[in-house]
DRENMAR-340116 format. One line per field, with one value per residue: residue number from 1; residue in three letters; chain; x, y, z of N, C-alpha, C, O, CB in turn. Coordinates in steps of 0.05 Angstrom, whole numbers. Glycine has a CB too. Layout:
seq	NUM/...
type	ALA/...
mol	A/...
nX	X/...
nY	Y/...
nZ	Z/...
caX	X/...
caY	Y/...
caZ	Z/...
cX	X/...
cY	Y/...
cZ	Z/...
oX	X/...
oY	Y/...
oZ	Z/...
cbX	X/...
cbY	Y/...
cbZ	Z/...
This chain:
seq	1/2/3/4/5/6/7/8/9/10/11/12/13/14/15/16/17/18/19/20/21/22/23/24/25/26/27/28/29/30/31/32/33/34/35/36/37/38/39/40/41/42/43/44/45/46/47/48/49/50/51/52/53/54/55/56/57/58/59/60/61/62/63/64/65/66/67/68/69/70/71/72/73/74/75/76/77/78/79/80/81/82/83/84/85/86/87/88/89/90/91/92/93/94/95/96/97/98/99/100/101/102/103/104/105/106/107/108/109/110/111/112/113/114/115/116/117/118/119/120/121/122/123/124/125/126/127/128/129/130/131/132/133/134/135/136/137/138/139/140/141/142/143/144/145/146/147/148/149/150/151/152/153/154/155/156/157/158/159/160/161/162/163/164/165/166/167/168/169/170/171/172/173/174/175/176/177/178/179/180/181/182/183/184/185/186/187/188/189/190/191/192/193/194/195/196/197/198/199/200/201/202/203/204/205/206/207/208/209/210/211/212/213/214/215/216/217
type	MET/PRO/ASP/ARG/ARG/THR/PHE/LEU/SER/TYR/SER/ALA/THR/THR/ALA/ALA/GLY/LEU/TRP/VAL/THR/PRO/GLY/ALA/PHE/ALA/GLN/ARG/LEU/GLU/ASP/ALA/ALA/LYS/PRO/ALA/VAL/LEU/THR/PRO/TRP/ALA/THR/GLU/GLY/PRO/PHE/TYR/PRO/ASP/GLU/LEU/PRO/LEU/ASP/VAL/ASP/ASN/ASP/LEU/ILE/VAL/ILE/GLY/ASP/ALA/THR/THR/PRO/ALA/VAL/GLY/GLU/VAL/VAL/ASP/LEU/THR/GLY/ARG/VAL/VAL/SER/PRO/ALA/GLY/GLU/PRO/VAL/ARG/ASN/ALA/THR/VAL/GLU/ILE/TRP/GLN/THR/ASP/ASN/ASN/GLY/VAL/TYR/LEU/HIS/SER/ARG/SER/SER/GLY/ARG/ARG/ASN/TYR/ASP/SER/HIS/PHE/GLN/GLY/PHE/GLY/ARG/PHE/GLU/THR/ALA/ALA/ASP/GLY/ARG/PHE/ARG/PHE/ARG/THR/ILE/LYS/PRO/ARG/PRO/TYR/PRO/GLY/ARG/THR/PRO/HIS/ILE/HIS/VAL/ALA/ILE/GLU/ARG/GLY/GLY/ARG/ARG/ILE/LEU/THR/THR/GLN/LEU/TYR/VAL/LYS/GLY/GLU/ALA/ARG/ASN/GLY/ARG/ASP/PHE/LEU/TYR/ARG/ARG/ILE/ARG/THR/GLU/ALA/GLU/ARG/ASP/ASN/VAL/THR/LEU/ASP/PHE/VAL/PRO/THR/SER/GLY/SER/GLU/VAL/PRO/ILE/TRP/ALA/ALA/GLU/CYS/GLU/LEU/VAL/VAL/VAL
mol	A/A/A/A/A/A/A/A/A/A/A/A/A/A/A/A/A/A/A/A/A/A/A/A/A/A/A/A/A/A/A/A/A/A/A/A/A/A/A/A/A/A/A/A/A/A/A/A/A/A/A/A/A/A/A/A/A/A/A/A/A/A/A/A/A/A/A/A/A/A/A/A/A/A/A/A/A/A/A/A/A/A/A/A/A/A/A/A/A/A/A/A/A/A/A/A/A/A/A/A/A/A/A/A/A/A/A/A/A/A/A/A/A/A/A/A/A/A/A/A/A/A/A/A/A/A/A/A/A/A/A/A/A/A/A/A/A/A/A/A/A/A/A/A/A/A/A/A/A/A/A/A/A/A/A/A/A/A/A/A/A/A/A/A/A/A/A/A/A/A/A/A/A/A/A/A/A/A/A/A/A/A/A/A/A/A/A/A/A/A/A/A/A/A/A/A/A/A/A/A/A/A/A/A/A/A/A/A/A/A/A/A/A/A/A/A/A
nX	590/561/596/568/577/587/532/497/518/502/448/439/456/418/373/387/384/330/311/320/310/248/190/196/210/163/131/152/132/85/72/83/46/-1/-48/-42/-63/-125/-124/-155/-219/-244/-292/-301/-313/-338/-316/-287/-259/-307/-305/-258/-193/-150/-95/-85/-39/6/44/32/51/68/34/13/54/65/116/118/116/79/52/81/108/150/125/143/107/104/83/54/0/-26/-49/-83/-46/3/9/29/-16/-29/-40/-80/-116/-97/-119/-112/-123/-131/-128/-99/-43/-65/-100/-147/-200/-200/-247/-314/-347/-307/-281/-264/-251/-231/-183/-158/-100/-79/-32/-28/-44/-89/-104/-94/-79/-54/-24/-26/44/74/82/55/66/64/62/74/80/69/35/61/11/-45/-69/-145/-207/-225/-211/-155/-82/-91/-84/-142/-148/-170/-174/-180/-200/-211/-256/-295/-287/-243/-225/-233/-197/-164/-98/-50/-13/47/57/32/-2/-54/-87/-94/-155/-172/-238/-250/-203/-196/-235/-217/-207/-178/-106/-63/-90/-99/-33/-38/-41/-23/23/96/132/184/250/287/356/401/375/365/310/270/249/193/208/148/119/75/48/-18/-72/-116/-176
nY	-120/-161/-186/-189/-247/-278/-262/-296/-348/-358/-359/-397/-442/-444/-445/-505/-530/-527/-556/-605/-620/-650/-633/-578/-528/-530/-518/-468/-440/-435/-411/-358/-348/-345/-301/-241/-243/-212/-161/-148/-123/-85/-46/13/47/83/131/166/226/269/329/353/366/423/428/370/332/291/286/270/285/338/398/439/497/488/486/443/377/325/282/226/165/170/140/122/106/69/34/8/8/-42/-86/-153/-168/-149/-98/-44/12/66/152/134/156/160/150/159/152/150/145/195/197/189/160/184/196/247/266/282/255/226/187/218/269/316/322/313/313/370/377/335/315/278/258/241/248/218/216/160/143/135/83/65/78/104/148/163/205/187/170/114/71/75/41/36/30/-31/-41/-64/-34/5/34/67/50/85/74/113/117/154/177/125/88/40/5/-6/-6/-38/-30/-70/-79/-117/-168/-146/-164/-157/-169/-218/-212/-177/-161/-149/-161/-215/-234/-233/-275/-313/-335/-313/-270/-242/-236/-197/-154/-136/-105/-103/-68/-41/-15/43/71/121/166/215/210/160/113/89/42/23/-26/-34/-70/-60/-95/-89/-90
nZ	-276/-318/-383/-454/-468/-420/-397/-448/-439/-391/-381/-425/-391/-352/-387/-401/-350/-343/-375/-371/-314/-296/-318/-304/-329/-362/-315/-299/-346/-332/-293/-296/-341/-301/-279/-240/-164/-146/-119/-55/-35/-1/56/54/100/155/157/120/96/119/97/63/67/57/35/-2/-23/-28/16/82/121/136/132/80/84/132/198/232/239/232/292/304/274/220/152/92/45/-15/-88/-135/-182/-217/-272/-270/-315/-297/-323/-327/-291/-310/-294/-252/-201/-132/-72/2/69/139/213/262/296/352/340/319/260/203/217/229/254/280/343/399/382/386/405/360/314/300/264/227/159/146/95/24/-35/-99/-160/-211/-242/-301/-301/-264/-209/-149/-95/-19/36/108/172/211/213/277/320/341/383/369/321/284/272/211/137/96/28/-35/-106/-163/-231/-289/-268/-247/-194/-172/-141/-72/-11/44/80/118/175/172/223/256/314/330/284/269/301/281/256/200/174/188/151/93/38/27/29/4/-15/23/34/1/18/64/94/95/132/141/177/167/149/152/175/224/253/263/207/167/116/72/20/-37/-78/-120/-157/-198/-237
caX	566/578/589/548/589/580/499/490/524/481/429/444/457/392/360/386/379/305/300/334/292/215/164/217/206/129/122/164/120/53/80/85/20/-19/-55/-33/-83/-133/-122/-186/-236/-257/-309/-299/-308/-358/-305/-267/-271/-333/-294/-227/-162/-148/-82/-87/-21/17/51/9/63/62/1/13/78/66/134/110/97/51/70/78/134/141/128/147/87/102/69/43/-21/-24/-74/-67/-30/21/9/17/-39/-28/-69/-105/-118/-104/-125/-112/-139/-126/-125/-74/-28/-83/-132/-175/-197/-209/-279/-333/-361/-293/-288/-244/-248/-223/-162/-139/-76/-83/-14/-28/-66/-103/-119/-70/-79/-31/-33/-1/55/73/98/36/80/56/81/65/92/48/58/49/-24/-42/-103/-157/-218/-239/-196/-125/-81/-91/-92/-150/-141/-195/-159/-208/-195/-233/-285/-302/-276/-235/-221/-231/-186/-146/-70/-54/17/57/66/12/-18/-84/-90/-116/-166/-202/-256/-244/-185/-202/-259/-205/-216/-143/-74/-50/-109/-91/-17/-31/-50/-6/53/123/148/224/261/315/380/417/373/364/290/260/230/197/187/131/111/56/30/-50/-80/-146/-182
caY	-127/-185/-179/-204/-275/-292/-267/-318/-378/-367/-360/-423/-462/-436/-462/-525/-540/-523/-577/-637/-625/-654/-603/-542/-515/-521/-508/-434/-430/-445/-392/-339/-349/-335/-273/-243/-236/-186/-139/-155/-107/-73/-26/49/52/109/159/180/257/292/346/347/382/444/409/342/323/263/288/271/290/372/410/472/506/487/480/426/360/313/266/198/141/171/126/126/90/71/24/8/1/-58/-105/-179/-187/-140/-81/-7/26/97/168/125/175/134/161/142/158/137/159/204/186/188/137/204/211/268/266/300/242/208/182/232/284/343/311/301/326/395/379/309/319/259/242/249/234/220/203/142/156/120/57/63/75/125/149/180/201/183/154/85/65/61/23/32/12/-54/-53/-64/-16/2/57/58/60/80/83/120/121/158/174/109/74/8/-7/4/-38/-27/-38/-73/-78/-150/-181/-147/-184/-147/-177/-241/-207/-155/-172/-147/-178/-247/-239/-233/-296/-320/-324/-297/-233/-230/-226/-180/-121/-139/-91/-102/-39/-37/18/56/76/144/185/231/204/133/128/65/38/3/-22/-52/-75/-59/-110/-80/-99
caZ	-296/-346/-411/-474/-477/-403/-392/-457/-423/-361/-396/-437/-371/-343/-400/-400/-324/-338/-394/-353/-290/-305/-324/-290/-354/-359/-292/-308/-363/-326/-271/-323/-346/-290/-271/-206/-143/-148/-84/-51/-30/40/63/53/136/158/161/92/111/103/92/58/78/40/30/-14/-31/-20/49/103/159/147/127/74/89/156/197/254/223/251/308/293/263/196/135/71/34/-44/-102/-159/-193/-241/-280/-266/-325/-287/-332/-301/-291/-315/-296/-232/-170/-110/-43/20/92/159/240/264/325/374/336/310/236/200/211/247/283/296/373/411/359/401/404/336/317/278/247/215/147/156/78/8/-60/-116/-196/-215/-265/-334/-291/-243/-180/-129/-57/-1/64/123/191/214/227/300/328/347/393/354/289/282/255/181/116/79/7/-54/-132/-182/-256/-308/-260/-231/-168/-183/-112/-40/6/67/83/146/192/175/243/282/333/325/264/271/320/267/240/168/162/183/128/74/38/15/43/-22/-17/53/45/-18/31/92/85/115/155/145/181/137/161/144/182/245/263/255/186/160/86/57/-7/-46/-111/-115/-172/-206/-269
cX	577/580/573/550/576/548/488/496/506/466/423/443/435/377/352/387/350/296/308/312/264/204/175/202/176/119/125/141/92/52/73/64/5/-27/-48/-63/-90/-131/-160/-195/-241/-275/-293/-293/-338/-336/-282/-279/-287/-327/-265/-217/-170/-123/-80/-72/-13/36/31/21/61/43/21/49/91/102/138/91/83/68/53/98/131/141/126/141/96/87/73/9/-19/-50/-68/-44/-1/30/8/-3/-31/-49/-85/-102/-121/-100/-125/-119/-136/-122/-98/-58/-44/-104/-156/-174/-206/-242/-296/-342/-338/-300/-256/-225/-233/-191/-135/-120/-65/-62/-12/-52/-90/-113/-94/-85/-48/-38/-13/8/54/75/78/42/59/72/68/79/68/66/48/23/-28/-71/-120/-179/-242/-231/-162/-109/-88/-91/-111/-143/-172/-171/-185/-191/-219/-266/-293/-273/-265/-221/-223/-217/-172/-120/-63/-21/31/56/47/-8/-56/-101/-115/-143/-186/-216/-261/-223/-184/-230/-242/-205/-198/-114/-60/-77/-97/-51/-9/-39/-40/19/75/138/178/233/286/335/383/397/367/338/282/239/231/190/162/121/102/46/-9/-53/-111/-151/-200
cY	-140/-175/-200/-237/-286/-291/-291/-345/-376/-367/-390/-447/-461/-457/-494/-544/-541/-555/-609/-638/-625/-641/-581/-525/-493/-513/-468/-419/-421/-413/-364/-329/-333/-309/-268/-236/-209/-186/-145/-132/-104/-64/-2/52/72/138/165/211/267/321/351/359/399/431/385/327/304/246/295/287/322/374/429/469/510/485/459/410/343/289/247/186/149/143/140/105/85/39/23/-3/-15/-75/-125/-190/-179/-109/-57/7/54/114/160/153/155/156/148/155/147/154/173/189/173/163/159/202/238/269/281/280/226/215/199/254/312/340/301/322/344/388/357/312/305/237/258/240/237/198/191/148/135/91/50/59/93/133/167/180/201/185/120/85/55/43/44/31/-7/-56/-53/-39/-13/31/39/74/65/84/85/118/127/157/154/101/44/-12/3/-20/-13/-48/-46/-75/-108/-150/-168/-159/-186/-157/-192/-240/-189/-178/-183/-155/-204/-257/-244/-269/-318/-316/-309/-267/-233/-220/-206/-146/-123/-130/-101/-73/-48/-14/19/68/108/175/195/215/181/131/106/62/21/0/-41/-55/-85/-71/-108/-87/-72
cZ	-320/-372/-430/-465/-452/-397/-416/-449/-409/-370/-418/-416/-356/-357/-394/-375/-325/-355/-382/-325/-303/-299/-300/-312/-356/-340/-284/-322/-351/-304/-278/-325/-322/-279/-238/-189/-149/-114/-76/-35/-6/40/65/82/131/161/143/109/92/92/85/65/52/23/19/-25/-21/-3/66/133/156/127/109/67/125/168/217/233/246/271/300/274/234/171/106/44/-7/-57/-127/-171/-213/-249/-277/-289/-322/-300/-322/-312/-288/-302/-274/-215/-144/-87/-15/51/118/183/233/294/346/365/327/281/244/194/229/267/292/327/378/389/364/401/376/326/295/252/223/189/138/122/53/-13/-70/-146/-201/-242/-284/-315/-271/-217/-173/-106/-52/26/87/147/193/232/254/306/335/363/367/328/305/259/222/168/102/47/-19/-89/-154/-209/-282/-291/-248/-206/-177/-158/-96/-20/30/69/109/151/194/203/273/292/335/303/261/297/311/251/210/158/163/157/100/67/33/24/21/-24/12/61/23/-2/60/85/112/118/164/154/175/161/139/161/210/269/253/225/173/129/82/38/-13/-71/-112/-149/-184/-233/-274
oX	595/565/566/531/557/536/470/479/489/462/401/433/431/369/332/389/341/279/299/300/256/203/162/183/169/98/111/132/79/33/59/58/0/-9/-48/-82/-76/-135/-181/-178/-243/-286/-273/-270/-352/-344/-259/-297/-286/-344/-248/-232/-186/-128/-68/-81/-26/43/17/11/51/37/43/63/109/117/162/70/78/91/29/105/112/158/113/157/90/81/91/0/-9/-68/-44/-29/18/51/-12/-6/-26/-70/-105/-83/-140/-83/-137/-118/-143/-114/-82/-67/-38/-119/-180/-152/-214/-256/-284/-344/-342/-313/-234/-201/-225/-177/-113/-125/-50/-68/4/-75/-107/-123/-80/-104/-29/-50/11/-6/37/59/82/31/40/94/56/89/49/89/32/17/-19/-89/-113/-157/-263/-243/-151/-118/-89/-95/-109/-136/-192/-152/-201/-166/-236/-287/-302/-249/-280/-211/-217/-224/-171/-119/-70/-6/28/54/46/-29/-74/-126/-138/-150/-207/-210/-269/-222/-174/-240/-253/-203/-206/-103/-45/-73/-83/-42/14/-40/-52/36/71/153/189/226/303/330/370/403/360/343/285/219/252/171/162/109/109/36/-20/-39/-128/-134/-211
oY	-133/-158/-222/-250/-300/-313/-306/-363/-394/-392/-399/-468/-482/-479/-506/-568/-557/-570/-630/-658/-606/-633/-570/-511/-470/-499/-451/-397/-402/-398/-349/-307/-309/-295/-283/-226/-190/-201/-146/-121/-123/-71/0/58/74/160/170/216/273/334/353/376/395/423/372/308/296/222/315/296/333/358/435/453/521/483/456/416/347/280/246/202/139/126/160/94/104/21/33/-25/-4/-77/-127/-210/-190/-97/-48/13/65/104/174/168/141/173/127/180/124/177/170/170/151/150/152/206/249/272/295/286/211/233/196/256/327/360/290/346/338/390/360/312/315/214/277/224/248/177/199/156/118/75/29/43/97/123/183/160/216/192/107/94/32/37/67/31/0/-71/-45/-29/-35/51/16/98/50/99/68/117/112/146/163/108/27/-35/27/-43/11/-72/-30/-73/-122/-127/-175/-164/-203/-155/-187/-260/-183/-200/-203/-159/-217/-279/-260/-286/-341/-294/-290/-246/-214/-207/-197/-124/-110/-144/-104/-62/-58/7/2/72/114/198/175/211/180/144/97/74/1/20/-64/-36/-107/-60/-125/-89/-67
oZ	-337/-381/-423/-457/-455/-392/-408/-452/-411/-370/-422/-421/-343/-348/-387/-377/-308/-347/-388/-319/-316/-276/-282/-308/-355/-341/-272/-316/-359/-302/-265/-316/-325/-270/-219/-201/-155/-96/-89/-21/10/19/78/89/111/168/152/125/68/80/103/76/34/0/36/-38/-1/-1/67/154/176/109/118/54/137/149/223/221/270/266/293/256/222/174/98/30/-21/-41/-140/-164/-233/-233/-281/-287/-333/-293/-311/-335/-266/-296/-271/-220/-138/-85/-11/48/115/178/214/307/355/379/327/271/264/174/246/291/311/337/367/383/346/395/374/329/277/228/204/196/124/122/58/-10/-60/-150/-201/-260/-283/-325/-260/-202/-187/-99/-66/36/83/151/180/254/260/290/336/375/355/313/326/238/210/182/95/42/-19/-86/-160/-206/-290/-297/-227/-205/-187/-158/-97/-15/33/63/126/132/214/210/297/281/339/304/255/309/322/241/198/134/145/150/84/85/35/25/27/-37/16/80/20/-11/78/72/136/103/184/144/178/185/119/159/223/292/228/222/166/118/97/29/-5/-83/-107/-167/-179/-250/-296
cbX	550/561/614/559/626/596/480/495/552/476/433/471/478/383/373/400/390/293/315/380/296/199/119/266/206/111/141/192/120/46/110/92/13/-19/-88/-6/-72/-164/-112/-194/-253/-244/-323/-331/-267/-381/-296/-282/-247/-356/-301/-215/-123/-143/-79/-101/-7/23/71/-3/107/91/-26/1/74/46/146/96/114/21/76/53/128/156/113/167/53/137/54/63/-33/0/-85/-90/-37/40/0/41/-57/-30/-85/-101/-150/-80/-150/-86/-161/-107/-125/-78/-17/-99/-144/-173/-213/-192/-291/-360/-391/-262/-294/-226/-276/-237/-174/-156/-58/-73/6/-35/-60/-131/-160/-39/-103/-1/-39/-6/83/108/131/20/116/32/118/40/116/30/59/72/-42/-33/-105/-151/-231/-268/-200/-117/-59/-119/-66/-176/-116/-229/-133/-226/-179/-228/-301/-314/-301/-208/-202/-265/-154/-164/-52/-76/12/90/100/3/-7/-84/-70/-96/-150/-193/-269/-243/-165/-212/-282/-179/-235/-138/-49/-50/-156/-103/1/-50/-89/-3/51/147/128/242/260/300/407/419/362/356/276/243/237/183/203/117/127/38/51/-68/-74/-151/-203
cbY	-101/-214/-174/-199/-280/-285/-232/-316/-385/-354/-335/-422/-460/-405/-461/-528/-523/-491/-572/-632/-602/-672/-615/-538/-540/-539/-528/-435/-447/-488/-395/-350/-378/-346/-268/-214/-239/-180/-84/-187/-110/-50/-31/70/75/104/163/171/282/299/355/345/361/476/408/339/335/257/309/235/278/399/426/499/532/462/498/442/341/293/271/196/100/193/107/132/109/79/31/-5/18/-76/-106/-200/-191/-160/-85/24/18/104/162/91/197/101/170/130/154/121/138/238/209/220/117/241/199/278/237/313/221/212/141/210/288/345/294/291/307/429/380/283/328/276/247/236/246/210/224/110/168/128/61/45/84/119/156/175/225/158/170/65/41/82/0/29/28/-53/-20/-97/-11/-14/72/56/38/114/59/157/98/132/174/85/71/12/-16/10/-69/-26/-19/-101/-67/-161/-178/-131/-173/-119/-187/-269/-200/-122/-160/-124/-173/-259/-209/-215/-296/-307/-354/-325/-226/-261/-243/-189/-112/-169/-47/-124/-32/-37/31/94/44/143/190/261/220/122/156/50/25/-1/-15/-48/-108/-20/-132/-49/-136
cbZ	-305/-353/-424/-510/-480/-384/-398/-475/-406/-335/-410/-452/-355/-349/-418/-413/-300/-349/-425/-337/-265/-300/-314/-297/-375/-362/-273/-335/-385/-304/-264/-349/-350/-278/-278/-197/-114/-167/-93/-35/-41/60/87/43/152/189/189/45/119/125/105/39/78/54/42/-28/-32/-35/56/110/170/146/160/110/74/163/195/283/199/225/340/280/269/188/142/75/43/-57/-98/-169/-199/-239/-304/-263/-351/-288/-342/-297/-269/-344/-322/-211/-169/-108/-45/16/86/154/268/265/341/380/374/319/211/182/213/231/279/288/386/424/346/436/417/310/322/292/263/240/133/177/76/13/-82/-96/-224/-211/-261/-364/-278/-248/-173/-120/-47/3/70/118/227/228/209/323/358/344/420/354/250/272/260/171/94/89/-2/-47/-143/-176/-261/-331/-280/-250/-144/-211/-105/-29/-17/98/76/157/227/164/242/286/364/319/260/277/338/239/245/159/167/218/123/78/25/-6/53/-58/-21/76/56/-48/31/104/83/102/193/116/210/106/157/101/167/232/263/283/169/178/64/63/-24/-35/-128/-106/-160/-204/-275
């Protein structure tokens, strides 16, 4: 841990470098002043649960007191909800829903409904903390006919829906052919909802970690 003198010396050196590099300091200030890219909206889709499960917590792997977990690759999904200025949005309700490992939604009209994994919750909610953070335990999204793997997200605050979007898997080959993914207007917006699923260590079963920052107004 550097002491105060080392920190001041480093800060002074860094500042000096910015002054002697033409435009560097001005560029730093300009970048800091730029608002963050808003998370792009996407359709809610036809399969928001038509009947919510009795358990709607943030752990979609295990329902209630059940001991049998859902089938699939476990994902620790974390993130923050922030304003364009980077300020945390607290007390916002984040909802996610997605297909089970067989590509079936928790919805009466979802194709293959008889094959739905009864151990998968399929839907969850979490209220953001003071720092705007949220967390879910779910499974890595699976493709189904016509769509690339994705997780649906909705955010509400004060009784108003402030975002509906979909999160995608970075490096997934199907992304380039997905009509909704291709509809995202800019590369920056696309990057905002395309998550890097990173394998974690120290667990007996494979667990992926994915993180996002959802920017709302």
